[in-house]
Backbone as XML, in Angstrom:
<?xml version="1.0"?>
<chain id="A" units="angstrom">
  <residue number="1" name="MET">
    <atom name="N" x="15.118" y="116.090" z="151.497"/>
    <atom name="CA" x="15.052" y="115.855" z="150.070"/>
    <atom name="C" x="15.570" y="114.440" z="149.806"/>
  </residue>
  <residue number="2" name="SER">
    <atom name="N" x="14.833" y="113.659" z="149.049"/>
    <atom name="CA" x="15.252" y="112.295" z="148.758"/>
    <atom name="C" x="16.341" y="112.283" z="147.692"/>
  </residue>
  <residue number="3" name="LYS">
    <atom name="N" x="16.910" y="111.109" z="147.487"/>
    <atom name="CA" x="18.006" y="110.969" z="146.517"/>
    <atom name="C" x="17.531" y="111.274" z="145.098"/>
  </residue>
  <residue number="4" name="ASN">
    <atom name="N" x="16.327" y="110.834" z="144.733"/>
    <atom name="CA" x="15.799" y="111.096" z="143.394"/>
    <atom name="C" x="15.537" y="112.578" z="143.176"/>
  </residue>
  <residue number="5" name="GLU">
    <atom name="N" x="14.994" y="113.263" z="144.179"/>
    <atom name="CA" x="14.745" y="114.694" z="144.044"/>
    <atom name="C" x="16.054" y="115.452" z="143.920"/>
  </residue>
  <residue number="6" name="ASN">
    <atom name="N" x="17.071" y="115.028" z="144.671"/>
    <atom name="CA" x="18.380" y="115.676" z="144.584"/>
    <atom name="C" x="18.984" y="115.482" z="143.197"/>
  </residue>
  <residue number="7" name="LEU">
    <atom name="N" x="18.824" y="114.296" z="142.616"/>
    <atom name="CA" x="19.336" y="114.026" z="141.275"/>
    <atom name="C" x="18.631" y="114.898" z="140.245"/>
  </residue>
  <residue number="8" name="LYS">
    <atom name="N" x="17.331" y="115.086" z="140.405"/>
    <atom name="CA" x="16.586" y="115.906" z="139.459"/>
    <atom name="C" x="17.004" y="117.369" z="139.533"/>
  </residue>
  <residue number="9" name="VAL">
    <atom name="N" x="17.405" y="117.834" z="140.700"/>
    <atom name="CA" x="17.811" y="119.225" z="140.844"/>
    <atom name="C" x="19.215" y="119.436" z="140.304"/>
  </residue>
  <residue number="10" name="THR">
    <atom name="N" x="20.120" y="118.492" z="140.551"/>
    <atom name="CA" x="21.511" y="118.696" z="140.183"/>
    <atom name="C" x="21.905" y="118.007" z="138.886"/>
  </residue>
  <residue number="11" name="GLY">
    <atom name="N" x="21.150" y="117.050" z="138.412"/>
    <atom name="CA" x="21.517" y="116.299" z="137.211"/>
    <atom name="C" x="21.037" y="116.973" z="135.948"/>
  </residue>
  <residue number="12" name="ILE">
    <atom name="N" x="20.838" y="116.146" z="134.903"/>
    <atom name="CA" x="20.416" y="116.700" z="133.617"/>
    <atom name="C" x="18.955" y="117.144" z="133.648"/>
  </residue>
  <residue number="13" name="TYR">
    <atom name="N" x="18.259" y="116.883" z="134.736"/>
    <atom name="CA" x="16.870" y="117.305" z="134.838"/>
    <atom name="C" x="16.737" y="118.725" z="135.382"/>
  </residue>
  <residue number="14" name="SER">
    <atom name="N" x="17.848" y="119.383" z="135.712"/>
    <atom name="CA" x="17.761" y="120.763" z="136.185"/>
    <atom name="C" x="17.433" y="121.674" z="135.006"/>
  </residue>
  <residue number="15" name="LYS">
    <atom name="N" x="16.890" y="122.836" z="135.297"/>
    <atom name="CA" x="16.482" y="123.759" z="134.238"/>
    <atom name="C" x="17.667" y="124.182" z="133.380"/>
  </residue>
  <residue number="16" name="PHE">
    <atom name="N" x="18.806" y="124.433" z="134.017"/>
    <atom name="CA" x="19.989" y="124.875" z="133.281"/>
    <atom name="C" x="20.392" y="123.839" z="132.244"/>
  </residue>
  <residue number="17" name="TRP">
    <atom name="N" x="20.486" y="122.577" z="132.637"/>
    <atom name="CA" x="20.912" y="121.530" z="131.706"/>
    <atom name="C" x="19.866" y="121.265" z="130.639"/>
  </residue>
  <residue number="18" name="ARG">
    <atom name="N" x="18.587" y="121.342" z="131.009"/>
    <atom name="CA" x="17.547" y="121.129" z="130.014"/>
    <atom name="C" x="17.628" y="122.179" z="128.918"/>
  </residue>
  <residue number="19" name="ILE">
    <atom name="N" x="17.784" y="123.444" z="129.316"/>
    <atom name="CA" x="17.870" y="124.523" z="128.342"/>
    <atom name="C" x="19.135" y="124.395" z="127.505"/>
  </residue>
  <residue number="20" name="THR">
    <atom name="N" x="20.251" y="124.080" z="128.150"/>
    <atom name="CA" x="21.523" y="123.941" z="127.437"/>
    <atom name="C" x="21.461" y="122.817" z="126.407"/>
  </residue>
  <residue number="21" name="LEU">
    <atom name="N" x="20.895" y="121.671" z="126.781"/>
    <atom name="CA" x="20.818" y="120.544" z="125.857"/>
    <atom name="C" x="19.891" y="120.832" z="124.678"/>
  </residue>
  <residue number="22" name="VAL">
    <atom name="N" x="18.803" y="121.550" z="124.925"/>
    <atom name="CA" x="17.899" y="121.918" z="123.834"/>
    <atom name="C" x="18.597" y="122.887" z="122.876"/>
  </residue>
  <residue number="23" name="ILE">
    <atom name="N" x="19.341" y="123.847" z="123.410"/>
    <atom name="CA" x="20.049" y="124.800" z="122.561"/>
    <atom name="C" x="21.106" y="124.088" z="121.719"/>
  </residue>
  <residue number="24" name="VAL">
    <atom name="N" x="21.837" y="123.151" z="122.317"/>
    <atom name="CA" x="22.852" y="122.408" z="121.567"/>
    <atom name="C" x="22.206" y="121.606" z="120.437"/>
  </residue>
  <residue number="25" name="SER">
    <atom name="N" x="21.095" y="120.947" z="120.727"/>
    <atom name="CA" x="20.442" y="120.157" z="119.678"/>
    <atom name="C" x="19.884" y="121.055" z="118.575"/>
  </residue>
  <residue number="26" name="MET">
    <atom name="N" x="19.356" y="122.220" z="118.927"/>
    <atom name="CA" x="18.854" y="123.145" z="117.911"/>
    <atom name="C" x="19.994" y="123.696" z="117.062"/>
  </residue>
  <residue number="27" name="LEU">
    <atom name="N" x="21.139" y="123.969" z="117.680"/>
    <atom name="CA" x="22.292" y="124.429" z="116.901"/>
    <atom name="C" x="22.744" y="123.356" z="115.917"/>
  </residue>
  <residue number="28" name="LEU">
    <atom name="N" x="22.756" y="122.103" z="116.355"/>
    <atom name="CA" x="23.138" y="121.024" z="115.445"/>
    <atom name="C" x="22.145" y="120.891" z="114.294"/>
  </residue>
  <residue number="29" name="ILE">
    <atom name="N" x="20.861" y="121.054" z="114.586"/>
    <atom name="CA" x="19.832" y="120.885" z="113.554"/>
    <atom name="C" x="19.840" y="122.046" z="112.567"/>
  </residue>
  <residue number="30" name="PHE">
    <atom name="N" x="19.979" y="123.278" z="113.045"/>
    <atom name="CA" x="19.840" y="124.425" z="112.151"/>
    <atom name="C" x="21.169" y="124.980" z="111.646"/>
  </residue>
  <residue number="31" name="VAL">
    <atom name="N" x="22.185" y="125.037" z="112.476"/>
    <atom name="CA" x="23.465" y="125.594" z="112.055"/>
    <atom name="C" x="24.283" y="124.555" z="111.304"/>
  </residue>
  <residue number="32" name="GLY">
    <atom name="N" x="24.140" y="123.287" z="111.692"/>
    <atom name="CA" x="24.903" y="122.227" z="111.051"/>
    <atom name="C" x="24.761" y="122.186" z="109.542"/>
  </residue>
  <residue number="33" name="PRO">
    <atom name="N" x="23.549" y="122.125" z="109.005"/>
    <atom name="CA" x="23.423" y="122.024" z="107.547"/>
    <atom name="C" x="23.476" y="123.367" z="106.809"/>
  </residue>
  <residue number="34" name="THR">
    <atom name="N" x="23.558" y="124.495" z="107.510"/>
    <atom name="CA" x="23.578" y="125.782" z="106.811"/>
    <atom name="C" x="24.957" y="126.441" z="106.835"/>
  </residue>
  <residue number="35" name="TYR">
    <atom name="N" x="25.451" y="126.766" z="107.998"/>
    <atom name="CA" x="26.687" y="127.535" z="108.089"/>
    <atom name="C" x="27.940" y="126.679" z="108.014"/>
  </residue>
  <residue number="36" name="VAL">
    <atom name="N" x="27.895" y="125.470" z="108.530"/>
    <atom name="CA" x="29.080" y="124.608" z="108.510"/>
    <atom name="C" x="29.504" y="124.274" z="107.075"/>
  </residue>
  <residue number="37" name="PRO">
    <atom name="N" x="28.591" y="123.879" z="106.185"/>
    <atom name="CA" x="29.023" y="123.641" z="104.795"/>
    <atom name="C" x="29.568" y="124.905" z="104.123"/>
  </residue>
  <residue number="38" name="TYR">
    <atom name="N" x="28.992" y="126.050" z="104.429"/>
    <atom name="CA" x="29.503" y="127.296" z="103.862"/>
    <atom name="C" x="30.942" y="127.546" z="104.305"/>
  </residue>
  <residue number="39" name="VAL">
    <atom name="N" x="31.183" y="127.398" z="105.606"/>
    <atom name="CA" x="32.537" y="127.622" z="106.130"/>
    <atom name="C" x="33.509" y="126.611" z="105.540"/>
  </residue>
  <residue number="40" name="LEU">
    <atom name="N" x="33.102" y="125.358" z="105.467"/>
    <atom name="CA" x="33.993" y="124.336" z="104.921"/>
    <atom name="C" x="34.272" y="124.542" z="103.434"/>
  </residue>
  <residue number="41" name="ALA">
    <atom name="N" x="33.238" y="124.824" z="102.659"/>
    <atom name="CA" x="33.402" y="124.916" z="101.207"/>
    <atom name="C" x="34.050" y="126.225" z="100.779"/>
  </residue>
  <residue number="42" name="ASP">
    <atom name="N" x="33.591" y="127.343" z="101.302"/>
    <atom name="CA" x="34.062" y="128.632" z="100.811"/>
    <atom name="C" x="35.291" y="129.152" z="101.557"/>
  </residue>
  <residue number="43" name="LEU">
    <atom name="N" x="35.277" y="129.074" z="102.859"/>
    <atom name="CA" x="36.377" y="129.666" z="103.619"/>
    <atom name="C" x="37.566" y="128.719" z="103.778"/>
  </residue>
  <residue number="44" name="LEU">
    <atom name="N" x="37.306" y="127.437" z="103.990"/>
    <atom name="CA" x="38.394" y="126.488" z="104.195"/>
    <atom name="C" x="38.772" y="125.722" z="102.921"/>
  </residue>
  <residue number="45" name="LYS">
    <atom name="N" x="38.058" y="126.010" z="101.830"/>
    <atom name="CA" x="38.333" y="125.425" z="100.509"/>
    <atom name="C" x="38.302" y="123.892" z="100.506"/>
  </residue>
  <residue number="46" name="ARG">
    <atom name="N" x="37.327" y="123.321" z="101.185"/>
    <atom name="CA" x="37.107" y="121.878" z="101.127"/>
    <atom name="C" x="36.139" y="121.591" z="99.988"/>
  </residue>
  <residue number="47" name="GLY">
    <atom name="N" x="36.002" y="120.353" z="99.624"/>
    <atom name="CA" x="35.116" y="119.970" z="98.530"/>
    <atom name="C" x="33.651" y="120.194" z="98.870"/>
  </residue>
  <residue number="48" name="TYR">
    <atom name="N" x="32.862" y="120.397" z="97.816"/>
    <atom name="CA" x="31.430" y="120.639" z="97.993"/>
    <atom name="C" x="30.743" y="119.443" z="98.641"/>
  </residue>
  <residue number="49" name="PHE">
    <atom name="N" x="31.025" y="118.241" z="98.132"/>
    <atom name="CA" x="30.347" y="117.056" z="98.653"/>
    <atom name="C" x="30.800" y="116.728" z="100.078"/>
  </residue>
  <residue number="50" name="THR">
    <atom name="N" x="32.051" y="117.018" z="100.386"/>
    <atom name="CA" x="32.533" y="116.815" z="101.751"/>
    <atom name="C" x="31.808" y="117.744" z="102.708"/>
  </residue>
  <residue number="51" name="SER">
    <atom name="N" x="31.691" y="119.004" z="102.332"/>
    <atom name="CA" x="31.029" y="119.961" z="103.215"/>
    <atom name="C" x="29.539" y="119.644" z="103.365"/>
  </residue>
  <residue number="52" name="MET">
    <atom name="N" x="28.894" y="119.228" z="102.297"/>
    <atom name="CA" x="27.482" y="118.855" z="102.383"/>
    <atom name="C" x="27.295" y="117.594" z="103.232"/>
  </residue>
  <residue number="53" name="GLY">
    <atom name="N" x="28.219" y="116.659" z="103.101"/>
    <atom name="CA" x="28.151" y="115.445" z="103.914"/>
    <atom name="C" x="28.304" y="115.734" z="105.396"/>
  </residue>
  <residue number="54" name="VAL">
    <atom name="N" x="29.230" y="116.624" z="105.731"/>
    <atom name="CA" x="29.410" y="117.001" z="107.135"/>
    <atom name="C" x="28.170" y="117.716" z="107.648"/>
  </residue>
  <residue number="55" name="GLY">
    <atom name="N" x="27.609" y="118.617" z="106.856"/>
    <atom name="CA" x="26.389" y="119.319" z="107.252"/>
    <atom name="C" x="25.223" y="118.372" z="107.456"/>
  </residue>
  <residue number="56" name="PHE">
    <atom name="N" x="25.070" y="117.424" z="106.551"/>
    <atom name="CA" x="23.996" y="116.436" z="106.687"/>
    <atom name="C" x="24.220" y="115.558" z="107.920"/>
  </residue>
  <residue number="57" name="GLY">
    <atom name="N" x="25.472" y="115.189" z="108.173"/>
    <atom name="CA" x="25.785" y="114.398" z="109.365"/>
    <atom name="C" x="25.449" y="115.136" z="110.643"/>
  </residue>
  <residue number="58" name="LEU">
    <atom name="N" x="25.768" y="116.428" z="110.707"/>
    <atom name="CA" x="25.425" y="117.220" z="111.897"/>
    <atom name="C" x="23.913" y="117.338" z="112.066"/>
  </residue>
  <residue number="59" name="PHE">
    <atom name="N" x="23.195" y="117.441" z="110.956"/>
    <atom name="CA" x="21.739" y="117.482" z="111.015"/>
    <atom name="C" x="21.169" y="116.191" z="111.598"/>
  </residue>
  <residue number="60" name="ILE">
    <atom name="N" x="21.675" y="115.061" z="111.143"/>
    <atom name="CA" x="21.214" y="113.756" z="111.640"/>
    <atom name="C" x="21.559" y="113.597" z="113.119"/>
  </residue>
  <residue number="61" name="ILE">
    <atom name="N" x="22.748" y="114.011" z="113.518"/>
    <atom name="CA" x="23.139" y="113.942" z="114.930"/>
    <atom name="C" x="22.221" y="114.817" z="115.774"/>
  </residue>
  <residue number="62" name="GLY">
    <atom name="N" x="21.889" y="116.001" z="115.282"/>
    <atom name="CA" x="20.979" y="116.894" z="115.999"/>
    <atom name="C" x="19.591" y="116.305" z="116.154"/>
  </residue>
  <residue number="63" name="LEU">
    <atom name="N" x="19.079" y="115.674" z="115.089"/>
    <atom name="CA" x="17.765" y="115.024" z="115.184"/>
    <atom name="C" x="17.791" y="113.856" z="116.168"/>
  </residue>
  <residue number="64" name="GLY">
    <atom name="N" x="18.856" y="113.072" z="116.123"/>
    <atom name="CA" x="18.980" y="111.966" z="117.065"/>
    <atom name="C" x="19.060" y="112.447" z="118.501"/>
  </residue>
  <residue number="65" name="PHE">
    <atom name="N" x="19.795" y="113.530" z="118.714"/>
    <atom name="CA" x="19.912" y="114.095" z="120.046"/>
    <atom name="C" x="18.565" y="114.629" z="120.527"/>
  </residue>
  <residue number="66" name="MET">
    <atom name="N" x="17.795" y="115.250" z="119.628"/>
    <atom name="CA" x="16.473" y="115.760" z="119.990"/>
    <atom name="C" x="15.533" y="114.601" z="120.333"/>
  </residue>
  <residue number="67" name="LEU">
    <atom name="N" x="15.589" y="113.524" z="119.575"/>
    <atom name="CA" x="14.767" y="112.352" z="119.894"/>
    <atom name="C" x="15.162" y="111.751" z="121.240"/>
  </residue>
  <residue number="68" name="PHE">
    <atom name="N" x="16.452" y="111.739" z="121.539"/>
    <atom name="CA" x="16.929" y="111.268" z="122.841"/>
    <atom name="C" x="16.350" y="112.123" z="123.965"/>
  </residue>
  <residue number="69" name="LEU">
    <atom name="N" x="16.343" y="113.437" z="123.786"/>
    <atom name="CA" x="15.810" y="114.328" z="124.814"/>
    <atom name="C" x="14.314" y="114.136" z="125.002"/>
  </residue>
  <residue number="70" name="ILE">
    <atom name="N" x="13.611" y="113.873" z="123.911"/>
    <atom name="CA" x="12.168" y="113.630" z="124.013"/>
    <atom name="C" x="11.889" y="112.310" z="124.715"/>
  </residue>
  <residue number="71" name="LYS">
    <atom name="N" x="12.662" y="111.262" z="124.396"/>
    <atom name="CA" x="12.462" y="109.960" z="125.032"/>
    <atom name="C" x="12.773" y="109.989" z="126.532"/>
  </residue>
  <residue number="72" name="LYS">
    <atom name="N" x="13.745" y="110.816" z="126.929"/>
    <atom name="CA" x="14.098" y="110.941" z="128.347"/>
    <atom name="C" x="13.170" y="111.891" z="129.081"/>
  </residue>
  <residue number="73" name="LYS">
    <atom name="N" x="12.154" y="112.402" z="128.383"/>
    <atom name="CA" x="11.161" y="113.321" z="128.946"/>
    <atom name="C" x="11.780" y="114.633" z="129.421"/>
  </residue>
  <residue number="74" name="LEU">
    <atom name="N" x="12.890" y="115.032" z="128.796"/>
    <atom name="CA" x="13.470" y="116.333" z="129.102"/>
    <atom name="C" x="12.747" y="117.430" z="128.330"/>
  </residue>
  <residue number="75" name="ILE">
    <atom name="N" x="12.128" y="117.029" z="127.221"/>
    <atom name="CA" x="11.323" y="117.941" z="126.414"/>
    <atom name="C" x="9.940" y="117.308" z="126.294"/>
  </residue>
  <residue number="76" name="THR">
    <atom name="N" x="8.941" y="118.086" z="126.586"/>
    <atom name="CA" x="7.587" y="117.570" z="126.411"/>
    <atom name="C" x="7.004" y="118.168" z="125.137"/>
  </residue>
  <residue number="77" name="VAL">
    <atom name="N" x="6.364" y="117.336" z="124.354"/>
    <atom name="CA" x="5.799" y="117.797" z="123.090"/>
    <atom name="C" x="4.318" y="117.916" z="123.191"/>
  </residue>
</chain>
């Protein structure tokens, strides 16, 4: 096995890491703007705009992470 093939098996190109990274990015995209603002605003009694800002920030981070995964060819569209 060559060095590149070994890297693909053990690095971020392995199936385990590909699936894990996709799940993390999906959680940031979908859970970030929905449940995080609810927890911050209602349960932790933070301000509405603060909680919405954090949710929007997590959404943007999730989209950026998904674009990174697509550019690295970890996800094929």
